[in-house]
N, CA, C and O atoms as a GROMACS GRO file, in nm:
protein
  612
    1MET      N    1   2.018   2.225  -0.173
    1MET     CA    2   1.906   2.217  -0.235
    1MET      C    3   1.850   2.057  -0.213
    1MET      O    4   1.736   2.010  -0.202
    2ASN      N    5   1.966   2.005  -0.213
    2ASN     CA    6   1.933   1.806  -0.134
    2ASN      C    7   1.885   1.843   0.000
    2ASN      O    8   1.826   1.743   0.040
    3LYS      N    9   1.880   1.911   0.066
    3LYS     CA   10   1.800   1.936   0.206
    3LYS      C   11   1.649   1.959   0.203
    3LYS      O   12   1.548   1.902   0.245
    4ILE      N   13   1.680   2.067   0.135
    4ILE     CA   14   1.527   2.159   0.082
    4ILE      C   15   1.438   2.020   0.063
    4ILE      O   16   1.342   1.996   0.137
    5ILE      N   17   1.491   1.914  -0.068
    5ILE     CA   18   1.379   1.826  -0.106
    5ILE      C   19   1.373   1.744   0.020
    5ILE      O   20   1.260   1.727   0.066
    6THR      N   21   1.474   1.691   0.082
    6THR     CA   22   1.426   1.514   0.164
    6THR      C   23   1.339   1.607   0.298
    6THR      O   24   1.254   1.543   0.359
    7LEU      N   25   1.367   1.776   0.347
    7LEU     CA   26   1.309   1.792   0.460
    7LEU      C   27   1.150   1.811   0.336
    7LEU      O   28   1.049   1.789   0.403
    8SER      N   29   1.126   1.832   0.241
    8SER     CA   30   0.970   1.865   0.158
    8SER      C   31   0.933   1.714   0.203
    8SER      O   32   0.843   1.689   0.284
    9SER      N   33   1.004   1.629   0.147
    9SER     CA   34   0.979   1.472   0.121
    9SER      C   35   0.907   1.456   0.274
    9SER      O   36   0.789   1.424   0.282
   10ILE      N   37   0.996   1.485   0.408
   10ILE     CA   38   0.986   1.412   0.510
   10ILE      C   39   0.844   1.494   0.542
   10ILE      O   40   0.771   1.420   0.607
   11LEU      N   41   0.770   1.648   0.512
   11LEU     CA   42   0.694   1.727   0.556
   11LEU      C   43   0.598   1.668   0.487
   11LEU      O   44   0.490   1.650   0.544
   12CYS      N   45   0.615   1.626   0.345
   12CYS     CA   46   0.502   1.524   0.259
   12CYS      C   47   0.433   1.426   0.367
   12CYS      O   48   0.324   1.432   0.424
   13LEU      N   49   0.527   1.343   0.372
   13LEU     CA   50   0.479   1.205   0.454
   13LEU      C   51   0.442   1.259   0.566
   13LEU      O   52   0.331   1.209   0.583
   14PHE      N   53   0.462   1.325   0.650
   14PHE     CA   54   0.418   1.373   0.773
   14PHE      C   55   0.248   1.410   0.746
   14PHE      O   56   0.154   1.348   0.797
   15LEU      N   57   0.238   1.529   0.652
   15LEU     CA   58   0.100   1.507   0.585
   15LEU      C   59   0.025   1.425   0.553
   15LEU      O   60  -0.087   1.418   0.604
   16ILE      N   61   0.076   1.330   0.445
   16ILE     CA   62  -0.022   1.254   0.411
   16ILE      C   63  -0.048   1.141   0.573
   16ILE      O   64  -0.159   1.089   0.586
   17LEU      N   65   0.035   1.121   0.657
   17LEU     CA   66   0.032   1.041   0.739
   17LEU      C   67  -0.075   1.065   0.839
   17LEU      O   68  -0.140   0.968   0.877
   18ASN      N   69  -0.108   1.211   0.896
   18ASN     CA   70  -0.202   1.271   0.960
   18ASN      C   71  -0.290   1.320   0.845
   18ASN      O   72  -0.377   1.397   0.885
   19GLY      N   73  -0.292   1.297   0.721
   19GLY     CA   74  -0.428   1.359   0.695
   19GLY      C   75  -0.525   1.217   0.648
   19GLY      O   76  -0.630   1.218   0.584
   20CYS      N   77  -0.423   1.055   0.727
   20CYS     CA   78  -0.513   0.969   0.717
   20CYS      C   79  -0.586   0.926   0.823
   20CYS      O   80  -0.646   0.819   0.811
   21LYS      N   81  -0.592   0.981   0.912
   21LYS     CA   82  -0.659   0.967   1.064
   21LYS      C   83  -0.832   0.946   1.047
   21LYS      O   84  -0.913   1.031   1.011
   22GLY      N   85  -0.850   0.839   1.077
   22GLY     CA   86  -1.010   0.822   1.115
   22GLY      C   87  -1.041   0.790   0.973
   22GLY      O   88  -1.164   0.802   0.965
   23GLN      N   89  -0.996   0.756   0.862
   23GLN     CA   90  -1.027   0.711   0.748
   23GLN      C   91  -1.078   0.537   0.739
   23GLN      O   92  -0.984   0.459   0.727
   24GLU      N   93  -1.200   0.485   0.743
   24GLU     CA   94  -1.227   0.353   0.714
   24GLU      C   95  -1.113   0.294   0.651
   24GLU      O   96  -1.054   0.340   0.553
   25GLY      N   97  -1.084   0.186   0.716
   25GLY     CA   98  -1.016   0.097   0.557
   25GLY      C   99  -0.845   0.092   0.610
   25GLY      O  100  -0.762   0.008   0.577
   26THR      N  101  -0.825   0.204   0.696
   26THR     CA  102  -0.681   0.253   0.704
   26THR      C  103  -0.638   0.168   0.824
   26THR      O  104  -0.712   0.129   0.915
   27LYS      N  105  -0.477   0.139   0.809
   27LYS     CA  106  -0.405   0.088   0.909
   27LYS      C  107  -0.278   0.158   0.920
   27LYS      O  108  -0.223   0.205   0.820
   28LYS      N  109  -0.233   0.165   1.025
   28LYS     CA  110  -0.095   0.230   1.062
   28LYS      C  111  -0.008   0.135   1.120
   28LYS      O  112  -0.053   0.030   1.165
   29VAL      N  113   0.126   0.164   1.125
   29VAL     CA  114   0.228   0.108   1.208
   29VAL      C  115   0.236   0.211   1.260
   29VAL      O  116   0.148   0.298   1.254
   30ASP      N  117   0.402   0.226   1.356
   30ASP     CA  118   0.462   0.333   1.402
   30ASP      C  119   0.544   0.324   1.294
   30ASP      O  120   0.574   0.222   1.233
   31SER      N  121   0.581   0.448   1.270
   31SER     CA  122   0.703   0.449   1.151
   31SER      C  123   0.835   0.526   1.190
   31SER      O  124   0.902   0.606   1.125
   32SER      N  125   0.853   0.468   1.336
   32SER     CA  126   0.990   0.514   1.420
   32SER      C  127   1.087   0.367   1.376
   32SER      O  128   1.208   0.358   1.394
   33ILE      N  129   1.022   0.285   1.331
   33ILE     CA  130   1.110   0.157   1.342
   33ILE      C  131   1.182   0.189   1.168
   33ILE      O  132   1.300   0.158   1.156
   34VAL      N  133   1.109   0.250   1.040
   34VAL     CA  134   1.156   0.322   0.965
   34VAL      C  135   1.285   0.345   0.946
   34VAL      O  136   1.302   0.466   0.965
   35ASN      N  137   1.413   0.278   0.911
   35ASN     CA  138   1.558   0.368   0.973
   35ASN      C  139   1.616   0.338   0.770
   35ASN      O  140   1.663   0.242   0.710
   36ASN      N  141   1.583   0.455   0.738
   36ASN     CA  142   1.672   0.495   0.601
   36ASN      C  143   1.801   0.473   0.580
   36ASN      O  144   1.852   0.491   0.690
   37PRO      N  145   1.870   0.451   0.517
   37PRO     CA  146   2.007   0.457   0.547
   37PRO      C  147   2.069   0.598   0.515
   37PRO      O  148   1.992   0.682   0.468
   38MET      N  149   2.165   0.624   0.530
   38MET     CA  150   2.209   0.762   0.493
   38MET      C  151   2.369   0.815   0.492
   38MET      O  152   2.456   0.797   0.577
   39ASN      N  153   2.373   0.878   0.381
   39ASN     CA  154   2.516   0.914   0.358
   39ASN      C  155   2.556   1.051   0.438
   39ASN      O  156   2.489   1.147   0.475
   40ALA      N  157   2.660   1.025   0.444
   40ALA     CA  158   2.742   1.116   0.526
   40ALA      C  159   2.689   1.279   0.514
   40ALA      O  160   2.701   1.374   0.592
   41ASP      N  161   2.626   1.267   0.381
   41ASP     CA  162   2.592   1.456   0.392
   41ASP      C  163   2.398   1.484   0.416
   41ASP      O  164   2.315   1.575   0.418
   42GLY      N  165   2.409   1.341   0.430
   42GLY     CA  166   2.271   1.386   0.494
   42GLY      C  167   2.140   1.285   0.414
   42GLY      O  168   2.034   1.250   0.466
   43THR      N  169   2.190   1.255   0.275
   43THR     CA  170   2.131   1.213   0.177
   43THR      C  171   2.093   1.082   0.197
   43THR      O  172   2.152   1.025   0.289
   44ILE      N  173   1.973   0.991   0.108
   44ILE     CA  174   1.987   0.831   0.159
   44ILE      C  175   2.026   0.801   0.053
   44ILE      O  176   2.032   0.874  -0.046
   45ASP      N  177   2.069   0.648   0.064
   45ASP     CA  178   2.179   0.616   0.020
   45ASP      C  179   2.042   0.544  -0.067
   45ASP      O  180   1.965   0.498   0.017
   46LYS      N  181   1.998   0.525  -0.185
   46LYS     CA  182   1.929   0.496  -0.231
   46LYS      C  183   1.955   0.318  -0.253
   46LYS      O  184   1.869   0.230  -0.239
   47SER      N  185   2.080   0.302  -0.285
   47SER     CA  186   2.113   0.127  -0.288
   47SER      C  187   2.089   0.097  -0.202
   47SER      O  188   2.075  -0.023  -0.222
   48LYS      N  189   2.064   0.119  -0.074
   48LYS     CA  190   2.024   0.029   0.035
   48LYS      C  191   1.863   0.036   0.086
   48LYS      O  192   1.824   0.016   0.200
   49LEU      N  193   1.797   0.064  -0.011
   49LEU     CA  194   1.660   0.084   0.036
   49LEU      C  195   1.585  -0.074   0.008
   49LEU      O  196   1.624  -0.162  -0.069
   50PRO      N  197   1.475  -0.077   0.092
   50PRO     CA  198   1.401  -0.206  -0.007
   50PRO      C  199   1.366  -0.175  -0.088
   50PRO      O  200   1.362  -0.052  -0.094
   51ILE      N  201   1.326  -0.236  -0.186
   51ILE     CA  202   1.193  -0.243  -0.297
   51ILE      C  203   1.115  -0.316  -0.286
   51ILE      O  204   1.142  -0.433  -0.259
   52MET      N  205   0.971  -0.265  -0.305
   52MET     CA  206   0.886  -0.365  -0.339
   52MET      C  207   0.843  -0.389  -0.480
   52MET      O  208   0.812  -0.309  -0.569
   53LYS      N  209   0.851  -0.529  -0.480
   53LYS     CA  210   0.820  -0.588  -0.618
   53LYS      C  211   0.698  -0.673  -0.575
   53LYS      O  212   0.704  -0.752  -0.480
   54PHE      N  213   0.565  -0.648  -0.665
   54PHE     CA  214   0.471  -0.720  -0.678
   54PHE      C  215   0.462  -0.785  -0.786
   54PHE      O  216   0.492  -0.740  -0.897
   55ASP      N  217   0.404  -0.941  -0.753
   55ASP     CA  218   0.366  -1.004  -0.886
   55ASP      C  219   0.258  -0.928  -1.024
   55ASP      O  220   0.279  -0.916  -1.144
   56LYS      N  221   0.155  -0.893  -0.950
   56LYS     CA  222   0.060  -0.816  -1.036
   56LYS      C  223   0.028  -0.709  -0.922
   56LYS      O  224   0.050  -0.728  -0.802
   57THR      N  225  -0.023  -0.606  -0.971
   57THR     CA  226  -0.079  -0.558  -0.933
   57THR      C  227  -0.246  -0.465  -0.976
   57THR      O  228  -0.297  -0.359  -0.940
   58ILE      N  229  -0.279  -0.557  -1.054
   58ILE     CA  230  -0.380  -0.539  -1.051
   58ILE      C  231  -0.472  -0.718  -1.053
   58ILE      O  232  -0.429  -0.830  -1.082
   59HIS      N  233  -0.591  -0.676  -1.014
   59HIS     CA  234  -0.679  -0.826  -0.970
   59HIS      C  235  -0.807  -0.819  -1.043
   59HIS      O  236  -0.857  -0.707  -1.030
   60ASP      N  237  -0.863  -0.885  -1.102
   60ASP     CA  238  -0.977  -0.887  -1.181
   60ASP      C  239  -1.105  -0.997  -1.099
   60ASP      O  240  -1.114  -1.120  -1.111
   61PHE      N  241  -1.174  -0.926  -1.035
   61PHE     CA  242  -1.230  -1.010  -0.977
   61PHE      C  243  -1.394  -1.129  -1.101
   61PHE      O  244  -1.444  -1.241  -1.089
   62GLY      N  245  -1.407  -1.043  -1.174
   62GLY     CA  246  -1.475  -1.108  -1.300
   62GLY      C  247  -1.593  -1.067  -1.249
   62GLY      O  248  -1.609  -0.949  -1.216
   63GLU      N  249  -1.704  -1.175  -1.234
   63GLU     CA  250  -1.814  -1.118  -1.234
   63GLU      C  251  -1.864  -1.201  -1.118
   63GLU      O  252  -1.869  -1.324  -1.125
   64ILE      N  253  -1.898  -1.136  -1.019
   64ILE     CA  254  -1.971  -1.130  -0.864
   64ILE      C  255  -2.112  -1.040  -0.867
   64ILE      O  256  -2.144  -0.928  -0.906
   65THR      N  257  -2.170  -1.141  -0.810
   65THR     CA  258  -2.329  -1.090  -0.771
   65THR      C  259  -2.311  -0.980  -0.645
   65THR      O  260  -2.236  -0.989  -0.548
   66GLU      N  261  -2.407  -0.874  -0.682
   66GLU     CA  262  -2.390  -0.767  -0.588
   66GLU      C  263  -2.462  -0.820  -0.393
   66GLU      O  264  -2.552  -0.893  -0.353
   67GLY      N  265  -2.355  -0.731  -0.325
   67GLY     CA  266  -2.345  -0.803  -0.214
   67GLY      C  267  -2.260  -0.908  -0.169
   67GLY      O  268  -2.254  -0.926  -0.047
   68GLU      N  269  -2.199  -0.975  -0.241
   68GLU     CA  270  -2.078  -1.035  -0.214
   68GLU      C  271  -1.929  -0.978  -0.176
   68GLU      O  272  -1.883  -0.867  -0.203
   69VAL      N  273  -1.877  -1.070  -0.118
   69VAL     CA  274  -1.758  -0.991  -0.056
   69VAL      C  275  -1.634  -1.074  -0.096
   69VAL      O  276  -1.616  -1.176  -0.030
   70VAL      N  277  -1.554  -1.049  -0.182
   70VAL     CA  278  -1.462  -1.086  -0.217
   70VAL      C  279  -1.319  -1.044  -0.186
   70VAL      O  280  -1.288  -0.925  -0.178
   71GLU      N  281  -1.245  -1.128  -0.170
   71GLU     CA  282  -1.100  -1.097  -0.115
   71GLU      C  283  -1.005  -1.166  -0.224
   71GLU      O  284  -1.039  -1.264  -0.290
   72TYR      N  285  -0.880  -1.101  -0.234
   72TYR     CA  286  -0.755  -1.153  -0.308
   72TYR      C  287  -0.682  -1.089  -0.213
   72TYR      O  288  -0.716  -0.996  -0.139
   73SER      N  289  -0.520  -1.179  -0.227
   73SER     CA  290  -0.390  -1.121  -0.202
   73SER      C  291  -0.290  -1.100  -0.280
   73SER      O  292  -0.244  -1.169  -0.372
   74PHE      N  293  -0.253  -0.982  -0.231
   74PHE     CA  294  -0.166  -0.940  -0.349
   74PHE      C  295  -0.020  -1.002  -0.298
   74PHE      O  296  -0.015  -0.995  -0.176
   75LYS      N  297   0.081  -1.050  -0.345
   75LYS     CA  298   0.197  -1.096  -0.377
   75LYS      C  299   0.305  -1.019  -0.362
   75LYS      O  300   0.342  -0.982  -0.474
   76PHE      N  301   0.400  -0.960  -0.243
   76PHE     CA  302   0.496  -0.880  -0.338
   76PHE      C  303   0.669  -0.956  -0.266
   76PHE      O  304   0.673  -1.044  -0.181
   77THR      N  305   0.739  -0.917  -0.303
   77THR     CA  306   0.902  -0.968  -0.286
   77THR      C  307   1.021  -0.850  -0.201
   77THR      O  308   1.079  -0.749  -0.240
   78ASN      N  309   1.020  -0.870  -0.167
   78ASN     CA  310   1.161  -0.720  -0.107
   78ASN      C  311   1.258  -0.748  -0.200
   78ASN      O  312   1.320  -0.851  -0.171
   79THR      N  313   1.292  -0.697  -0.297
   79THR     CA  314   1.386  -0.697  -0.374
   79THR      C  315   1.518  -0.611  -0.333
   79THR      O  316   1.628  -0.616  -0.386
   80GLY      N  317   1.493  -0.561  -0.265
   80GLY     CA  318   1.632  -0.459  -0.238
   80GLY      C  319   1.726  -0.440  -0.134
   80GLY      O  320   1.666  -0.448  -0.241
   81LYS      N  321   1.800  -0.425  -0.050
   81LYS     CA  322   1.866  -0.451   0.005
   81LYS      C  323   1.843  -0.375   0.178
   81LYS      O  324   1.932  -0.399   0.260
   82GLY      N  325   1.713  -0.282   0.225
   82GLY     CA  326   1.708  -0.290   0.351
   82GLY      C  327   1.571  -0.359   0.378
   82GLY      O  328   1.487  -0.392   0.294
   83PRO      N  329   1.567  -0.375   0.518
   83PRO     CA  330   1.376  -0.410   0.594
   83PRO      C  331   1.291  -0.347   0.495
   83PRO      O  332   1.342  -0.242   0.457
   84LEU      N  333   1.154  -0.378   0.426
   84LEU     CA  334   1.067  -0.334   0.400
   84LEU      C  335   0.968  -0.356   0.481
   84LEU      O  336   0.906  -0.455   0.519
   85VAL      N  337   0.962  -0.176   0.514
   85VAL     CA  338   0.826  -0.168   0.630
   85VAL      C  339   0.708  -0.077   0.588
   85VAL      O  340   0.726   0.043   0.568
   86ILE      N  341   0.596  -0.133   0.577
   86ILE     CA  342   0.464  -0.079   0.502
   86ILE      C  343   0.392   0.012   0.627
   86ILE      O  344   0.336  -0.027   0.730
   87SER      N  345   0.419   0.154   0.574
   87SER     CA  346   0.329   0.254   0.729
   87SER      C  347   0.220   0.254   0.732
   87SER      O  348   0.153   0.283   0.831
   88ASN      N  349   0.174   0.220   0.615
   88ASN     CA  350   0.012   0.275   0.565
   88ASN      C  351  -0.064   0.166   0.469
   88ASN      O  352   0.008   0.109   0.387
   89ALA      N  353  -0.215   0.129   0.473
   89ALA     CA  354  -0.239   0.094   0.387
   89ALA      C  355  -0.406   0.166   0.381
   89ALA      O  356  -0.471   0.165   0.485
   90SER      N  357  -0.470   0.228   0.252
   90SER     CA  358  -0.614   0.263   0.230
   90SER      C  359  -0.646   0.245   0.128
   90SER      O  360  -0.586   0.295   0.032
   91GLY      N  361  -0.759   0.160   0.114
   91GLY     CA  362  -0.854   0.194   0.019
   91GLY      C  363  -0.914   0.305  -0.034
   91GLY      O  364  -0.938   0.397   0.045
   92SER      N  365  -0.945   0.318  -0.153
   92SER     CA  366  -1.032   0.421  -0.245
   92SER      C  367  -1.133   0.436  -0.166
   92SER      O  368  -1.169   0.553  -0.179
   93CYS      N  369  -1.208   0.376  -0.082
   93CYS     CA  370  -1.312   0.385  -0.036
   93CYS      C  371  -1.346   0.275   0.046
   93CYS      O  372  -1.284   0.169   0.037
   94GLY      N  373  -1.489   0.303   0.167
   94GLY     CA  374  -1.519   0.231   0.256
   94GLY      C  375  -1.548   0.089   0.269
   94GLY      O  376  -1.571   0.024   0.371
   95CYS      N  377  -1.540   0.036   0.094
   95CYS     CA  378  -1.570  -0.097   0.040
   95CYS      C  379  -1.472  -0.193   0.026
   95CYS      O  380  -1.486  -0.316   0.028
   96THR      N  381  -1.320  -0.095   0.003
   96THR     CA  382  -1.243  -0.197  -0.056
   96THR      C  383  -1.136  -0.186   0.148
   96THR      O  384  -1.100  -0.075   0.190
   97ILE      N  385  -1.117  -0.276   0.206
   97ILE     CA  386  -1.054  -0.275   0.281
   97ILE      C  387  -0.887  -0.348   0.274
   97ILE      O  388  -0.877  -0.463   0.230
   98PRO      N  389  -0.779  -0.284   0.313
   98PRO     CA  390  -0.659  -0.347   0.289
   98PRO      C  391  -0.598  -0.376   0.405
   98PRO      O  392  -0.582  -0.280   0.481
   99SER      N  393  -0.555  -0.495   0.446
   99SER     CA  394  -0.472  -0.546   0.543
   99SER      C  395  -0.348  -0.593   0.517
   99SER      O  396  -0.330  -0.654   0.412
  100PHE      N  397  -0.223  -0.572   0.624
  100PHE     CA  398  -0.110  -0.613   0.590
  100PHE      C  399  -0.026  -0.646   0.692
  100PHE      O  400  -0.078  -0.600   0.794
  101SER      N  401   0.094  -0.711   0.725
  101SER     CA  402   0.157  -0.716   0.858
  101SER      C  403   0.268  -0.605   0.862
  101SER      O  404   0.336  -0.570   0.766
  102ASN      N  405   0.273  -0.552   1.002
  102ASN     CA  406   0.389  -0.453   1.038
  102ASN      C  407   0.522  -0.519   1.034
  102ASN      O  408   0.629  -0.458   1.034
  103LYS      N  409   0.508  -0.648   1.031
  103LYS     CA  410   0.674  -0.680   1.065
  103LYS      C  411   0.765  -0.649   0.934
  103LYS      O  412   0.746  -0.702   0.825
  104PRO      N  413   0.856  -0.566   0.959
  104PRO     CA  414   0.976  -0.544   0.836
  104PRO      C  415   0.979  -0.671   0.768
  104PRO      O  416   0.981  -0.779   0.827
  105ILE      N  417   0.977  -0.652   0.624
  105ILE     CA  418   1.006  -0.772   0.536
  105ILE      C  419   1.178  -0.767   0.480
  105ILE      O  420   1.243  -0.715   0.390
  106GLU      N  421   1.191  -0.826   0.555
  106GLU     CA  422   1.394  -0.834   0.483
  106GLU      C  423   1.370  -0.854   0.376
  106GLU      O  424   1.264  -0.885   0.322
  107PRO      N  425   1.529  -0.828   0.311
  107PRO     CA  426   1.550  -0.845   0.162
  107PRO      C  427   1.514  -0.997   0.134
  107PRO      O  428   1.550  -1.089   0.208
  108GLY      N  429   1.416  -1.019  -0.020
  108GLY     CA  430   1.445  -1.165  -0.046
  108GLY      C  431   1.332  -1.189   0.022
  108GLY      O  432   1.336  -1.312   0.009
  109GLU      N  433   1.224  -1.170   0.091
  109GLU     CA  434   1.123  -1.240   0.205
  109GLU      C  435   1.003  -1.192   0.100
  109GLU      O  436   1.021  -1.093   0.030
  110VAL      N  437   0.896  -1.261   0.094
  110VAL     CA  438   0.766  -1.220   0.039
  110VAL      C  439   0.692  -1.153   0.173
  110VAL      O  440   0.717  -1.158   0.294
  111GLY      N  441   0.600  -1.094   0.101
  111GLY     CA  442   0.509  -1.011   0.166
  111GLY      C  443   0.365  -1.030   0.106
  111GLY      O  444   0.353  -1.073  -0.009
  112TYR      N  445   0.232  -0.990   0.200
  112TYR     CA  446   0.126  -1.019   0.113
  112TYR      C  447   0.047  -0.834   0.194
  112TYR      O  448   0.080  -0.763   0.288
  113ILE      N  449  -0.083  -0.829   0.071
  113ILE     CA  450  -0.130  -0.702   0.084
  113ILE      C  451  -0.246  -0.793   0.064
  113ILE      O  452  -0.236  -0.858  -0.040
  114ASP      N  453  -0.360  -0.818   0.136
  114ASP     CA  454  -0.473  -0.875   0.152
  114ASP      C  455  -0.569  -0.749   0.130
  114ASP      O  456  -0.570  -0.653   0.207
  115VAL      N  457  -0.655  -0.762   0.010
  115VAL     CA  458  -0.742  -0.674  -0.006
  115VAL      C  459  -0.923  -0.732   0.012
  115VAL      O  460  -0.973  -0.838  -0.027
  116LYS      N  461  -0.976  -0.636   0.072
  116LYS     CA  462  -1.124  -0.736   0.100
  116LYS      C  463  -1.185  -0.617   0.050
  116LYS      O  464  -1.167  -0.502   0.088
  117PHE      N  465  -1.309  -0.684  -0.099
  117PHE     CA  466  -1.400  -0.589  -0.153
  117PHE      C  467  -1.560  -0.602  -0.123
  117PHE      O  468  -1.623  -0.694  -0.176
  118ASN      N  469  -1.595  -0.551  -0.076
  118ASN     CA  470  -1.775  -0.564  -0.033
  118ASN      C  471  -1.864  -0.502  -0.136
  118ASN      O  472  -1.887  -0.382  -0.121
  119SER      N  473  -1.903  -0.546  -0.211
  119SER     CA  474  -1.988  -0.505  -0.327
  119SER      C  475  -2.152  -0.477  -0.279
  119SER      O  476  -2.246  -0.465  -0.358
  120GLU      N  477  -2.160  -0.471  -0.156
  120GLU     CA  478  -2.344  -0.424  -0.126
  120GLU      C  479  -2.350  -0.271  -0.177
  120GLU      O  480  -2.269  -0.184  -0.143
  121ASN      N  481  -2.423  -0.258  -0.235
  121ASN     CA  482  -2.492  -0.144  -0.292
  121ASN      C  483  -2.409  -0.074  -0.406
  121ASN      O  484  -2.408   0.046  -0.432
  122LYS      N  485  -2.334  -0.184  -0.474
  122LYS     CA  486  -2.257  -0.164  -0.634
  122LYS      C  487  -2.320  -0.213  -0.708
  122LYS      O  488  -2.375  -0.320  -0.682
  123SER      N  489  -2.332  -0.145  -0.838
  123SER     CA  490  -2.357  -0.199  -0.962
  123SER      C  491  -2.305  -0.226  -1.107
  123SER      O  492  -2.280  -0.117  -1.158
  124GLY      N  493  -2.282  -0.316  -1.180
  124GLY     CA  494  -2.205  -0.227  -1.298
  124GLY      C  495  -2.069  -0.280  -1.297
  124GLY      O  496  -2.051  -0.383  -1.233
  125GLN      N  497  -1.972  -0.227  -1.355
  125GLN     CA  498  -1.840  -0.222  -1.365
  125GLN      C  499  -1.805  -0.128  -1.262
  125GLN      O  500  -1.853  -0.018  -1.238
  126VAL      N  501  -1.710  -0.194  -1.205
  126VAL     CA  502  -1.633  -0.102  -1.053
  126VAL      C  503  -1.483  -0.127  -1.065
  126VAL      O  504  -1.419  -0.231  -1.084
  127GLU      N  505  -1.447  -0.008  -1.048
  127GLU     CA  506  -1.269  -0.018  -1.040
  127GLU      C  507  -1.218   0.060  -0.924
  127GLU      O  508  -1.224   0.182  -0.924
  128LYS      N  509  -1.158  -0.018  -0.807
  128LYS     CA  510  -1.102   0.038  -0.649
  128LYS      C  511  -0.933   0.020  -0.678
  128LYS      O  512  -0.859  -0.053  -0.743
  129SER      N  513  -0.926   0.110  -0.607
  129SER     CA  514  -0.775   0.117  -0.543
  129SER      C  515  -0.698   0.149  -0.439
  129SER      O  516  -0.720   0.244  -0.365
  130VAL      N  517  -0.622   0.087  -0.430
  130VAL     CA  518  -0.521   0.052  -0.281
  130VAL      C  519  -0.440   0.123  -0.257
  130VAL      O  520  -0.370   0.108  -0.357
  131TYR      N  521  -0.361   0.237  -0.163
  131TYR     CA  522  -0.249   0.307  -0.146
  131TYR      C  523  -0.184   0.266  -0.063
  131TYR      O  524  -0.226   0.267   0.053
  132ILE      N  525  -0.050   0.212  -0.097
  132ILE     CA  526   0.004   0.168   0.025
  132ILE      C  527   0.175   0.268   0.034
  132ILE      O  528   0.255   0.299  -0.055
  133LEU      N  529   0.173   0.292   0.188
  133LEU     CA  530   0.341   0.393   0.221
  133LEU      C  531   0.417   0.294   0.264
  133LEU      O  532   0.351   0.202   0.314
  134ALA      N  533   0.509   0.280   0.263
  134ALA     CA  534   0.621   0.224   0.258
  134ALA      C  535   0.745   0.299   0.258
  134ALA      O  536   0.731   0.411   0.209
  135ASN      N  537   0.896   0.265   0.310
  135ASN     CA  538   0.999   0.309   0.343
  135ASN      C  539   1.067   0.275   0.196
  135ASN      O  540   1.187   0.247   0.206
  136THR      N  541   1.031   0.272   0.106
  136THR     CA  542   1.049   0.263   0.007
  136THR      C  543   1.070   0.414  -0.153
  136THR      O  544   1.026   0.529  -0.147
  137ILE      N  545   1.126   0.370  -0.234
  137ILE     CA  546   1.161   0.521  -0.341
  137ILE      C  547   1.069   0.482  -0.465
  137ILE      O  548   1.157   0.436  -0.537
  138PRO      N  549   0.967   0.470  -0.530
  138PRO     CA  550   0.911   0.628  -0.455
  138PRO      C  551   0.801   0.581  -0.361
  138PRO      O  552   0.714   0.508  -0.407
  139SER      N  553   0.797   0.617  -0.231
  139SER     CA  554   0.708   0.604  -0.105
  139SER      C  555   0.585   0.519  -0.140
  139SER      O  556   0.565   0.402  -0.107
  140GLU      N  557   0.504   0.599  -0.215
  140GLU     CA  558   0.366   0.495  -0.233
  140GLU      C  559   0.352   0.419  -0.354
  140GLU      O  560   0.402   0.464  -0.457
  141SER      N  561   0.282   0.293  -0.353
  141SER     CA  562   0.280   0.208  -0.478
  141SER      C  563   0.122   0.247  -0.466
  141SER      O  564   0.083   0.337  -0.391
  142GLN      N  565   0.046   0.178  -0.540
  142GLN     CA  566  -0.073   0.166  -0.600
  142GLN      C  567  -0.127   0.028  -0.657
  142GLN      O  568  -0.087  -0.010  -0.767
  143LEU      N  569  -0.213  -0.045  -0.587
  143LEU     CA  570  -0.294  -0.141  -0.650
  143LEU      C  571  -0.418  -0.122  -0.660
  143LEU      O  572  -0.482  -0.048  -0.584
  144PHE      N  573  -0.481  -0.209  -0.785
  144PHE     CA  574  -0.593  -0.215  -0.849
  144PHE      C  575  -0.677  -0.309  -0.844
  144PHE      O  576  -0.636  -0.414  -0.894
  145ILE      N  577  -0.804  -0.313  -0.790
  145ILE     CA  578  -0.921  -0.455  -0.823
  145ILE      C  579  -1.043  -0.382  -0.867
  145ILE      O  580  -1.092  -0.280  -0.817
  146LYS      N  581  -1.087  -0.458  -0.979
  146LYS     CA  582  -1.195  -0.447  -1.026
  146LYS      C  583  -1.288  -0.620  -1.026
  146LYS      O  584  -1.264  -0.736  -0.991
  147ALA      N  585  -1.432  -0.524  -1.104
  147ALA     CA  586  -1.513  -0.609  -1.132
  147ALA      C  587  -1.618  -0.628  -1.184
  147ALA      O  588  -1.662  -0.513  -1.179
  148LYS      N  589  -1.711  -0.699  -1.242
  148LYS     CA  590  -1.842  -0.647  -1.293
  148LYS      C  591  -1.903  -0.734  -1.199
  148LYS      O  592  -1.878  -0.850  -1.170
  149ILE      N  593  -2.017  -0.628  -1.143
  149ILE     CA  594  -2.125  -0.677  -1.055
  149ILE      C  595  -2.262  -0.661  -1.123
  149ILE      O  596  -2.322  -0.574  -1.186
  150LEU      N  597  -2.281  -0.780  -1.083
  150LEU     CA  598  -2.439  -0.839  -1.165
  150LEU      C  599  -2.514  -0.791  -0.994
  150LEU      O  600  -2.479  -0.779  -0.876
  151ASP      N  601  -2.653  -0.775  -1.095
  151ASP     CA  602  -2.776  -0.782  -0.971
  151ASP      C  603  -2.813  -0.881  -0.896
  151ASP      O  604  -2.790  -0.991  -0.945
  152LYS      N  605  -2.852  -0.881  -0.814
  152LYS     CA  606  -2.898  -1.022  -0.700
  152LYS      C  607  -3.025  -1.052  -0.803
  152LYS      O  608  -3.089  -0.961  -0.858
  153LYS      N  609  -3.055  -1.209  -0.822
  153LYS     CA  610  -3.176  -1.288  -0.836
  153LYS      C  611  -3.269  -1.277  -0.756
  153LYS      O  612  -3.370  -1.346  -0.771
   0.00000   0.00000   0.00000
């Protein structure tokens, strides 16, 4: 049963990564550098995995004027036991662009997910998401940005 779950997880990750091809605002790294520790029975040893712990997962830009481009850096720490590797980050739309380092974040080290939001042709209250894939369990993390966009004067 564990082998079926492990194989299903690997297949889902493969499909997710391939499904993101060509999307604006996505960045991928070579996932072959991710080495999850395995037990003798072929299961992943969760006690040796990296853990991505964010200082905060929601950022409110407050009031901005339509057309402004604003940025925020989400800070995280690898509080786990293994090197943390981000394999992909994507925004919920083309106006939300995440960027990240493709170098492994060692246990105890700090990293950042930088998010740029373009408010062109947007108005009112907006909420956007950033999806992150990494060699953690669960493999996906989600960040949120929001803003109240005021009309140009």
